[in-house]
C-alpha positions in Angstrom: 52.2 281.0 -9.2 50.6 277.8 -7.5 52.4 278.4 -4.2 54.9 275.8 -4.7 58.3 277.2 -3.3 60.7 274.6 -3.2 62.7 272.2 -5.5 65.7 270.2 -5.3 67.8 268.1 -7.8 71.0 265.7 -7.6 73.0 264.2 -10.5 74.7 260.9 -9.8 77.4 259.6 -12.1 76.8 256.2 -12.7 80.1 254.6 -13.0 81.6 256.0 -9.9 78.2 256.7 -7.9 79.6 260.2 -7.2 77.4 263.3 -6.8 78.5 265.4 -9.4 75.7 268.0 -9.2 73.6 269.0 -6.0 70.9 271.6 -5.4 69.4 271.1 -2.3 66.8 273.8 -2.6 65.7 276.6 -4.9 67.5 279.8 -4.6 65.0 282.4 -5.5 66.1 285.7 -4.4 62.7 286.6 -2.9 62.4 283.5 -0.7 65.6 284.2 1.3 64.9 283.1 4.9 61.2 282.1 3.9 59.4 278.9 2.8 62.1 276.5 4.3 64.5 277.2 1.7 67.5 276.6 3.9 66.5 273.0 4.3 68.4 270.5 2.2 65.5 268.7 0.4 68.2 266.1 -1.1 68.4 264.4 2.2 65.0 265.2 3.6 62.7 262.1 3.8 59.7 262.6 1.8 56.5 260.5 0.9 57.5 258.5 -2.2 54.5 258.3 -4.1 54.9 256.0 -7.3 58.6 256.6 -7.5 59.2 253.0 -6.0 57.1 251.2 -8.6 60.2 250.3 -11.0 62.0 248.3 -8.0 59.0 246.2 -7.4 58.5 245.5 -11.1 62.2 244.6 -11.4 61.8 242.4 -8.6 58.9 240.3 -9.9 60.8 240.1 -13.1 63.9 238.9 -11.3 62.1 236.2 -9.2 60.4 234.9 -12.2 56.8 235.7 -10.6 55.7 238.0 -13.4 56.5 238.3 -17.3 57.2 241.9 -18.8 53.7 242.1 -20.3 51.6 239.6 -18.5 48.1 241.0 -17.8 47.5 242.3 -14.3 43.7 243.1 -13.1 42.9 246.6 -13.2 39.5 246.7 -11.6 37.8 248.3 -8.5 39.4 246.5 -5.5 39.6 246.6 -1.8 42.9 245.1 -0.1 42.7 244.5 3.7 40.4 247.8 4.1 42.6 249.8 1.8 41.1 250.7 -1.5 43.6 252.4 -4.0 42.5 254.1 -7.0 44.3 255.1 -10.3 45.0 258.8 -10.8 42.4 259.2 -13.3 39.9 257.4 -11.5 39.4 254.8 -14.4 39.8 251.1 -14.8 41.3 249.2 -17.7 40.0 245.8 -16.7 43.3 244.2 -17.4 46.7 245.9 -18.5 50.1 244.5 -19.5 52.3 244.9 -16.5 54.8 246.9 -18.4 52.1 249.3 -19.4 51.0 249.6 -16.0 54.4 250.7 -14.9 54.5 253.1 -17.8 51.2 254.5 -17.0 52.0 254.4 -13.2 48.6 252.6 -12.3 48.1 252.1 -8.9 45.7 249.3 -8.7 47.8 246.9 -10.6 51.0 248.1 -8.7 49.0 247.1 -5.3 48.1 243.8 -6.8 52.0 243.3 -7.7 53.0 244.2 -4.3 50.4 241.7 -2.9 52.0 239.1 -5.4 55.6 239.8 -4.2 54.6 240.5 -0.4 55.4 243.6 1.7 57.8 242.2 4.1 59.9 240.7 1.0 59.7 244.1 -0.7 60.8 245.8 2.4 63.7 243.7 2.7 64.6 244.2 -0.9 64.4 248.2 -0.4 66.8 248.0 2.7 69.2 245.9 0.6 69.1 248.6 -1.8 70.5 251.1 0.5 67.3 252.7 1.8 67.7 253.7 5.6 64.3 255.5 6.0 61.8 252.4 6.0 62.5 251.5 10.0 59.0 250.3 10.6 57.9 246.5 10.2 56.1 245.7 7.1 52.8 245.6 8.9 53.1 249.4 9.5 53.1 250.3 5.9 50.9 247.6 4.6 50.2 247.5 0.7 50.2 251.3 0.9 54.0 251.0 0.7 54.1 251.0 -3.0 51.9 254.2 -3.2 53.9 256.4 -1.0 53.1 254.7 2.4 56.6 255.2 3.2 59.4 257.9 3.0 62.6 258.2 1.3 65.4 260.7 0.4 65.9 262.0 -3.2 69.7 260.9 -2.6 69.0 257.6 -1.6 66.4 257.2 -4.6 69.0 258.4 -7.0 71.7 256.1 -5.5 69.5 253.2 -5.8 68.7 253.9 -9.5 72.3 254.3 -10.2 73.3 251.0 -8.4 70.5 249.4 -10.8 72.3 250.8 -13.7 75.7 249.6 -12.7 74.4 246.1 -12.1 73.1 246.2 -15.7 76.4 247.2 -17.0 78.5 244.8 -15.0 80.3 247.5 -12.6 80.7 245.9 -9.1 79.8 248.4 -6.3 83.0 247.3 -4.5 85.0 249.3 -6.9 83.3 252.6 -6.5 85.5 255.6 -6.0 85.2 257.5 -2.7 82.1 259.8 -2.8 83.0 263.3 -4.0 81.1 266.3 -4.7 81.5 268.8 -7.4 79.9 272.2 -6.7 80.0 275.7 -7.9 82.4 277.0 -5.0 85.0 274.9 -2.9 83.2 276.1 0.3 79.9 274.1 -0.9 81.8 271.1 -1.9 83.8 270.8 1.5 80.6 271.4 3.5 78.6 268.5 1.7 81.9 266.2 1.9 82.1 266.9 5.6 78.3 265.9 6.5 77.9 263.0 3.9 80.8 261.6 2.4 82.2 259.3 5.2 78.6 257.8 5.8 77.5 257.7 2.3 80.5 255.9 0.9 80.7 253.4 3.6 77.0 252.4 3.2 76.9 252.4 -0.7 80.5 250.8 -1.2 78.7 247.8 0.4 75.5 247.9 -1.6 74.5 244.9 -3.4 71.4 245.1 -5.9 69.6 241.7 -5.5 67.9 242.3 -8.9 69.1 240.5 -12.1 70.5 242.5 -15.0 67.7 241.1 -17.2 65.1 242.2 -15.0 66.6 245.6 -14.7 66.9 246.0 -18.6 63.3 245.0 -19.1 62.4 247.6 -16.5 64.3 250.3 -18.3 62.7 249.5 -21.5 59.4 249.8 -20.0 60.5 253.4 -18.6 61.9 254.8 -21.7 58.6 254.4 -23.8 58.1 258.0 -25.1 54.5 257.5 -26.4 53.0 257.9 -22.9 49.0 257.6 -22.6 47.0 260.7 -22.5 46.5 260.5 -18.6 50.2 261.3 -18.3 49.7 264.7 -20.1 52.9 266.8 -21.2 54.7 263.9 -22.4 54.9 265.7 -25.9 56.8 268.5 -24.3 59.7 266.0 -23.8 59.6 264.5 -27.4 63.0 265.8 -28.4 64.9 265.0 -25.2 67.8 262.6 -25.1 67.0 258.9 -24.7 66.3 258.3 -21.1 64.4 255.7 -18.8 62.3 258.0 -16.4 59.6 257.7 -13.9 57.5 260.4 -12.0 55.6 260.2 -8.6 53.2 262.2 -6.7 52.6 261.8 -3.0 49.1 261.7 -1.3 47.7 265.2 -0.7 49.8 266.8 -3.7 52.7 267.4 -1.4 55.8 265.9 -3.1 56.4 265.8 -6.9 59.2 263.2 -8.1 61.0 262.6 -11.5 64.0 260.5 -11.9 65.5 259.9 -15.1 68.4 257.1 -15.9 70.8 257.1 -18.7 74.0 254.7 -19.0 76.0 257.7 -17.8 74.0 259.6 -15.1 71.1 259.5 -12.8 68.9 262.8 -12.5 66.6 262.9 -9.3 64.2 266.0 -9.0 61.9 266.8 -6.0 59.5 269.6 -6.2 56.9 270.9 -3.5 56.8 272.8 -0.1 59.5 272.1 2.5 56.9 272.5 5.2 54.8 269.8 3.7 51.9 271.8 2.4 50.2 270.4 -0.5 49.0 272.3 -3.6 46.2 271.4 -6.0 47.7 270.3 -9.4 51.1 269.7 -8.0 52.4 266.3 -9.7 55.5 264.8 -10.7 54.8 265.1 -14.4 54.0 268.7 -14.4 56.1 270.0 -11.7 59.2 267.8 -11.4 59.7 266.3 -15.0 60.4 269.7 -16.9 63.3 270.2 -14.3 64.3 266.7 -15.1 64.6 267.2 -18.8 66.1 270.7 -18.6 68.9 269.0 -16.7 69.2 266.0 -18.9 69.8 268.3 -22.0 72.7 270.0 -20.1 74.6 266.6 -19.7 76.9 265.1 -22.0 74.9 262.7 -24.1 75.5 258.9 -23.7 77.3 257.2 -26.5 74.5 254.3 -26.5 71.6 253.0 -24.7 72.0 249.9 -22.2 72.8 246.8 -24.1 70.5 243.9 -23.5 72.2 241.4 -21.2 73.7 238.0 -22.8 73.3 236.0 -19.9 70.1 235.4 -17.7 67.7 236.0 -20.9 66.0 233.6 -23.0 63.6 233.8 -25.9 60.2 232.4 -24.9 56.8 231.9 -26.7 54.2 233.9 -25.2 50.3 234.1 -25.5 49.9 237.3 -27.8 46.7 238.0 -25.7 47.6 237.9 -22.3 51.4 238.0 -22.2 52.0 234.9 -20.2 53.7 231.9 -21.3 51.8 230.2 -24.2 49.5 227.3 -23.0 48.3 224.7 -25.3 45.0 226.5 -26.0 46.7 229.9 -27.0 46.0 230.2 -30.8 48.4 233.3 -31.4 51.9 233.4 -29.8 54.8 235.7 -30.1 58.6 235.2 -29.2 59.8 237.8 -26.7 63.0 238.2 -24.5 62.3 237.3 -20.9 64.3 236.6 -17.9 65.3 232.7 -17.6 63.6 232.7 -14.3 60.3 233.7 -16.1 60.3 230.2 -17.4 58.8 229.2 -14.1 55.8 231.4 -14.3 52.4 230.4 -14.9 51.0 229.4 -18.4 48.1 231.5 -19.9 45.3 230.9 -17.5 42.8 232.9 -20.0 42.4 230.6 -23.0 40.3 227.7 -23.0 38.6 225.4 -26.1 34.9 226.0 -26.5 32.5 224.0 -28.5 30.4 226.1 -31.0 27.7 225.5 -33.7 28.9 225.9 -37.4 27.7 229.4 -37.5 29.9 230.2 -34.1 27.1 232.3 -32.8 26.2 229.8 -30.1 27.9 227.4 -27.7 26.7 223.8 -28.1 27.9 220.4 -26.6 26.9 216.8 -27.1 23.6 217.3 -25.1 22.0 219.4 -27.9 24.1 218.7 -31.1 25.5 216.0 -33.2 29.3 215.8 -33.7 28.9 217.1 -37.3 27.3 220.4 -35.8 30.0 221.1 -33.4 33.3 223.0 -34.2 36.1 223.7 -31.5 37.7 227.2 -31.1 40.2 228.5 -28.6 38.6 231.7 -26.8 40.0 234.4 -24.7 38.1 234.7 -21.7 38.7 237.1 -18.7 36.9 236.8 -15.3 33.4 239.0 -15.6 34.7 241.8 -13.6 37.9 242.3 -15.7 36.1 241.7 -18.9 33.4 244.5 -18.0 36.1 247.0 -18.1 38.4 245.5 -20.5 36.0 245.3 -23.3 35.2 249.0 -23.1 38.9 249.9 -24.0 39.4 246.9 -26.2 36.6 246.8 -29.0 38.3 243.6 -30.6 37.6 241.7 -27.6 34.9 238.9 -28.3 32.5 237.8 -25.3 31.7 234.2 -25.1 28.7 233.2 -27.2 25.6 232.1 -25.3 24.6 228.8 -25.1 22.0 227.6 -27.9 18.5 227.1 -26.3 18.1 223.6 -25.1 21.9 223.0 -24.2 23.3 222.6 -20.6 26.0 224.4 -19.6 28.9 222.1 -19.1 31.8 224.7 -18.7 30.4 226.3 -15.8 32.3 229.6 -16.8 30.9 232.4 -14.3 28.6 234.9 -15.9 28.9 237.4 -13.4 31.2 238.6 -10.5 30.7 241.1 -7.7 32.5 244.4 -8.3 31.4 245.8 -5.1 31.4 244.9 -1.9 34.4 242.8 -1.5 34.4 239.7 0.2 33.9 239.8 3.9 34.2 243.6 3.8 33.6 245.7 6.8 31.9 248.7 5.5 31.5 252.0 7.2 28.2 253.6 6.3 27.7 257.1 7.7 24.4 258.6 9.1 22.8 261.6 7.5 22.0 264.7 9.6 18.8 263.1 10.5 20.5 260.3 12.1 19.7 257.7 9.5 22.1 255.2 7.8 23.0 256.3 4.3 22.6 254.0 1.3 25.2 251.7 -0.2 25.5 250.7 -3.9 26.3 247.0 -4.5 27.5 246.2 -8.1 28.2 243.2 -10.3 29.7 242.7 -13.8 27.7 240.4 -16.1 29.2 238.9 -19.3 25.9 239.7 -21.4 25.3 243.4 -21.8 21.2 242.8 -22.0 21.2 240.4 -19.2 18.5 240.9 -16.4 19.6 240.4 -12.8 17.4 240.0 -9.9 18.7 241.3 -6.2 17.9 239.9 -3.1 19.1 241.4 0.4 19.2 239.0 3.4 16.7 236.7 1.2 14.2 239.3 0.4 13.7 240.5 -3.1 14.5 244.0 -3.6 14.6 244.8 -7.2 15.7 243.9 -11.1 18.6 245.7 -13.0 19.4 245.5 -16.8 22.3 246.6 -18.5 24.1 248.7 -15.5 23.8 246.3 -12.6 23.9 248.5 -9.5 21.3 248.7 -7.0 20.8 251.0 -4.1 20.2 249.5 -0.6 19.7 250.7 2.9 21.2 248.3 5.6 21.5 248.5 9.4 24.5 247.4 11.4 25.6 243.9 11.4 26.1 241.1 8.9 24.4 241.2 5.6 24.2 238.7 2.4 23.6 240.5 -1.1 22.4 237.9 -3.6 22.3 238.4 -7.5 20.4 236.0 -9.9 20.4 236.2 -13.7 17.5 235.0 -16.0 19.5 231.5 -16.4 19.6 231.0 -12.7 23.3 231.9 -12.4 23.6 233.0 -8.8 26.6 235.0 -6.8 26.3 236.0 -3.2 28.6 238.4 -1.2 28.7 238.6 2.7 29.6 242.0 4.4 29.4 243.6 7.5 28.0 247.1 8.0 29.5 249.3 10.6 27.6 252.5 11.5 28.7 255.7 13.4 28.9 256.2 17.0 
């Protein structure tokens, strides 16, 4: 009904790596010879959307650069001229890494790729058996994690199956020769002639450079049933067998992906149009996931879920608020299983000790209070831009109290931070029909909701804002500096370059 004419699915047996079911395209009787139904979409390269995110999450856990639920910034961000948006166009300020994966948030994913580095991730994908990423890392950039490259449904399914085998301790060198079981012998032989030799040779040499501990934690994040409201439709799958699953949607609504892993099988589904036509409303969660769970219900249920690896994991004391390793100032901690490599990760950067008056409503120090009037408290402090969005979704978050009148600021904690424009940004501002440069909207986040902020453009005062700190400016081509000053004299400046139309 939405003009989506094609779908494909493949089922891989984890233990052997064999394809035990293969539907290269939809077989609707009224589409014979039309809509590209003769194209085998299991082996056709398509834009990956978000379906690669679990590989990146597992890689960061495996390397020890990230802990499973460490906070990742989720704020408006521009990366080297690339500005990703979350699917629902909202921001959480900061989000646990595992939740970011389960919710498929784009901005945290790009930040995680920046942390891991594009070249390194590209090498990882090639080690995992992907043959379609043939360009250098500079070609894909940070968009690699959001569908900037292409993959086939078959290679995706095989990569997920290889992760499951690694977790179960099944060496890929023991894989049986690829086989294909189909509805008819003719179909099976056709598949085998085209794919078996190439496929078996490549995948028998496949070595997954990810630790079992990292893979287990990745699957734990992906099997969370209680998805957020932004992933509508999860309730439909509430009675499905236990499965770690991920969806993806490519740019322009051209490709819908859904891949589910159980200890015995990997099911991979693609839906879309073989000719590349995008359709509004096409998404992995609405178009591919229903097929995925229909297939999973037909498979023999797994006897048990993946067992937590005995080696390579350790219990660690983590900061309850940030998910980082607990630092000396973290007041509340929890014990969690993490990869042993995670012991090298950073300690919590968001807790610090502040000195307050006895009512704990103002910050004080020795310049304005006697020792008897001072109490020390550990405080969870996010950077201003993260705090601005985080406190909207987390009512329990306590903003830092202001200094009592007469006290000097000895902490130098930034009170405000630019959200837009990015540092040294080159901003294209179009012209109106009358040929004039259109306006832009610089924005800052301030810790105090009732703060007044005074704006200056190129050292010229342009106005004041309160509560919502966003101001409209008109600028010509060239270099500019926008400056914001609050009532207490705190100042932030941002240089940017304006590029007009020809």
